[in-house]
N, CA and C of each residue as an Amber inpcrd file, in Angstrom:
protein
   198
 111.5200000 119.0730000  97.6950000 110.2930000 119.1310000  98.4590000
 109.8850000 120.5880000  98.5810000 108.6350000 120.8580000  98.2670000
 108.1070000 122.2110000  98.3600000 107.7380000 122.4910000  99.8080000
 108.4450000 123.4330000 100.3960000 108.1950000 123.7680000 101.8000000
 107.5030000 125.1200000 101.8400000 106.1740000 125.0850000 101.9110000
 105.3980000 126.3120000 101.9630000 105.2200000 126.8150000 103.3780000
 105.4050000 125.9950000 104.3210000 105.2410000 126.3850000 105.7240000
 106.0770000 125.4850000 106.6030000 106.1490000 125.8400000 107.8660000
 106.9750000 125.0730000 108.7860000 106.4290000 123.6690000 109.0120000
 105.1120000 123.5310000 109.0540000 104.5360000 122.2120000 109.3240000
 104.7790000 121.2430000 108.1740000 104.8420000 121.7420000 106.9260000
 105.1250000 120.8570000 105.8010000 106.5470000 120.3090000 105.8920000
 107.4740000 121.1260000 106.3370000 108.8430000 120.6640000 106.5230000
 108.9430000 119.6070000 107.6020000 108.1680000 119.7610000 108.6670000
 108.1570000 118.7660000 109.7370000 107.5840000 117.4480000 109.2440000
 106.5060000 117.5120000 108.4760000 105.9080000 116.2880000 107.9380000
 106.8670000 115.5940000 106.9810000 107.6050000 116.3740000 106.1960000
 108.5980000 115.7840000 105.3000000 109.6950000 115.0790000 106.0750000
 110.1000000 115.6780000 107.1890000 111.1230000 115.0530000 108.0290000
 110.6360000 113.7570000 108.6490000 109.3920000 113.7340000 109.0950000
 108.8260000 112.5020000 109.6600000 108.7210000 111.4230000 108.5840000
 108.3730000 111.8180000 107.3800000 108.2770000 110.8670000 106.2770000
 109.6510000 110.2680000 105.9740000 110.6500000 111.0960000 105.9200000
 112.0110000 110.6100000 105.6570000 112.5060000 109.7130000 106.7850000
 112.1470000 110.0290000 108.0230000 112.5310000 109.1860000 109.1530000
 111.8530000 107.8250000 109.0710000 110.5920000 107.7960000 108.6520000
 109.8820000 106.5250000 108.5080000 110.5180000 105.6720000 107.4150000
 110.9010000 106.3030000 106.3180000 111.5750000 105.5730000 105.2430000
 112.9050000 105.0160000 105.7430000 113.6600000 105.8060000 106.4620000
 114.9380000 105.3480000 107.0050000 114.7670000 104.2030000 107.9820000
 113.7300000 104.2720000 108.7960000 113.4720000 103.1700000 109.7320000
 113.1310000 101.8930000 108.9780000 112.3510000 102.0110000 107.9120000
 112.0010000 100.8420000 107.1140000 113.1960000 100.2410000 106.4100000
 114.0910000 101.1020000 105.9490000 115.3000000 100.6170000 105.2740000
 116.1720000  99.8360000 106.2530000 116.1320000 100.1880000 107.5270000
 116.9040000  99.4670000 108.5320000 116.1780000  98.2290000 109.0420000
 114.9020000  98.3700000 109.3870000 114.1680000  97.3000000 110.0640000
 113.9540000  96.0960000 109.1590000 113.6360000  96.2980000 107.8880000
 113.3840000  95.1770000 106.9880000 114.5550000  94.2130000 106.8920000
 115.7330000  94.6920000 106.4850000 116.8760000  93.7860000 106.4280000
 117.2970000  93.2430000 107.7970000 117.1060000  94.0330000 108.8470000
 117.4660000  93.5510000 110.1890000 116.5790000  92.3720000 110.5990000
 115.2990000  92.4430000 110.2980000 114.3920000  91.3400000 110.6210000
 114.7490000  90.1080000 109.8020000 115.0490000  90.2970000 108.5100000
 115.4450000  89.1770000 107.6660000 116.7270000  88.5170000 108.1510000
 117.7040000  89.3330000 108.5260000 118.9710000  88.7940000 109.0170000
 118.7880000  88.0870000 110.3600000 117.9550000  88.6600000 111.2300000
 117.7090000  88.0270000 112.5360000 117.0070000  86.6810000 112.3600000
 116.0740000  86.6140000 111.4200000 115.3820000  85.3420000 111.1800000
 116.3650000  84.2860000 110.6960000 117.2750000  84.6740000 109.8300000
 118.2670000  83.7120000 109.3430000 119.2820000  83.3470000 110.4270000
 119.5780000  84.2850000 111.3110000 120.5400000  84.0310000 112.3840000
 119.9720000  83.0590000 113.4190000 118.7030000  83.2470000 113.8000000
 118.1120000  82.4460000 114.8600000 117.5410000  81.1190000 114.3670000
 117.2220000  81.0490000 113.0820000 116.6700000  79.8150000 112.5100000
 117.3970000  79.4670000 111.2240000 118.6810000  79.1070000 111.3100000
 119.4580000  78.8630000 110.0850000 119.0560000  77.5960000 109.3310000
 118.3300000  76.6970000 109.9870000 117.9480000  75.4520000 109.3170000
 116.8420000  75.6590000 108.2890000 116.1480000  76.7940000 108.3470000
 115.0860000  77.1120000 107.3940000 115.5560000  78.2770000 106.5180000
 115.9360000  77.9890000 105.3000000 116.5510000  79.0200000 104.4540000
 115.5600000  80.0770000 103.9710000 114.2680000  79.7920000 104.0140000
 113.2750000  80.7650000 103.5510000 112.7140000  81.6300000 104.6720000
 113.2220000  81.4940000 105.8660000 112.7140000  82.2750000 106.9940000
 112.8860000  83.7710000 106.8020000 113.9840000  84.1780000 106.1890000
 114.2070000  85.6110000 105.9630000 113.1400000  86.1990000 105.0640000
 112.8050000  85.4820000 103.9990000 111.7700000  85.9470000 103.0750000
 110.4180000  85.9860000 103.7810000 110.1210000  84.9520000 104.5490000
 108.8510000  84.8940000 105.2590000 108.7330000  86.0280000 106.2800000
 109.7910000  86.2600000 107.0440000 109.7580000  87.2950000 108.0840000
 109.5680000  88.6810000 107.4770000 110.2780000  88.9710000 106.3980000
 110.1540000  90.2850000 105.7640000 108.7840000  90.4170000 105.0990000
 108.2620000  89.3390000 104.5420000 106.9250000  89.3760000 103.9360000
 105.8550000  89.6760000 104.9820000 105.9680000  89.0550000 106.1470000
 105.0160000  89.3250000 107.2300000 105.1260000  90.7820000 107.6660000
 106.3300000  91.2940000 107.7460000 106.5300000  92.6940000 108.1170000
 105.8880000  93.6260000 107.0880000 106.0410000  93.3180000 105.8090000
 105.4220000  94.1300000 104.7550000 103.8950000  94.0580000 104.8250000
 103.3550000  92.8840000 105.1130000 101.8970000  92.7560000 105.2400000
 101.3640000  93.5400000 106.4310000 102.1150000  93.5740000 107.5140000
 101.7220000  94.3810000 108.6770000 101.7060000  95.8600000 108.2960000
 102.7220000  96.2900000 107.5590000 102.7680000  97.6760000 107.0980000
 101.6260000  98.0080000 106.1610000 101.2980000  97.0850000 105.2540000
 100.1690000  97.2950000 104.3470000  98.8620000  97.3930000 105.1310000
  98.7000000  96.5370000 106.1200000  97.5160000  96.6110000 106.9600000
  97.4070000  97.9440000 107.6900000  98.5490000  98.4400000 108.1470000
  98.5590000  99.7520000 108.7940000  98.1730000 100.8780000 107.8480000
  98.6770000 100.8180000 106.6190000  98.3140000 101.8400000 105.6300000
  96.8410000 101.7680000 105.2700000  96.3210000 100.5690000 105.1170000
  94.9000000 100.4220000 104.8080000  94.0640000 100.9420000 105.9900000
  94.5110000 100.6580000 107.2060000  93.8230000 101.1580000 108.3780000
  93.8120000 102.6740000 108.4400000  94.8960000 103.3030000 108.0730000
  94.9410000 104.7660000 108.0370000  94.0000000 105.3170000 106.9780000
  93.9530000 104.6480000 105.8420000  93.0990000 105.1060000 104.7540000
  91.6230000 104.9840000 105.1110000  91.2420000 103.8850000 105.7480000
  89.8490000 103.6540000 106.1170000  89.4340000 104.5960000 107.2330000
  90.3510000 104.9410000 108.1180000  90.0560000 105.7880000 109.2660000
  89.6430000 107.1960000 108.8570000  90.1850000 107.6840000 107.7550000
  89.8530000 109.0520000 107.2990000  88.4700000 109.0700000 106.8180000
């Protein structure tokens, strides 16, 4: 990562933290869906798909806002 200034390093750190949170939250939501609703085997896929769609909506919202 090219760090030309202090603020770029901070933004890089926030980006890495967001990626780390996503790496944790996605599988955790899928596992929780399977744990609480074991009779529906596709719940994990559905829960993670909804989470991804929420994230996509957030990204589109950020893009439109600019």
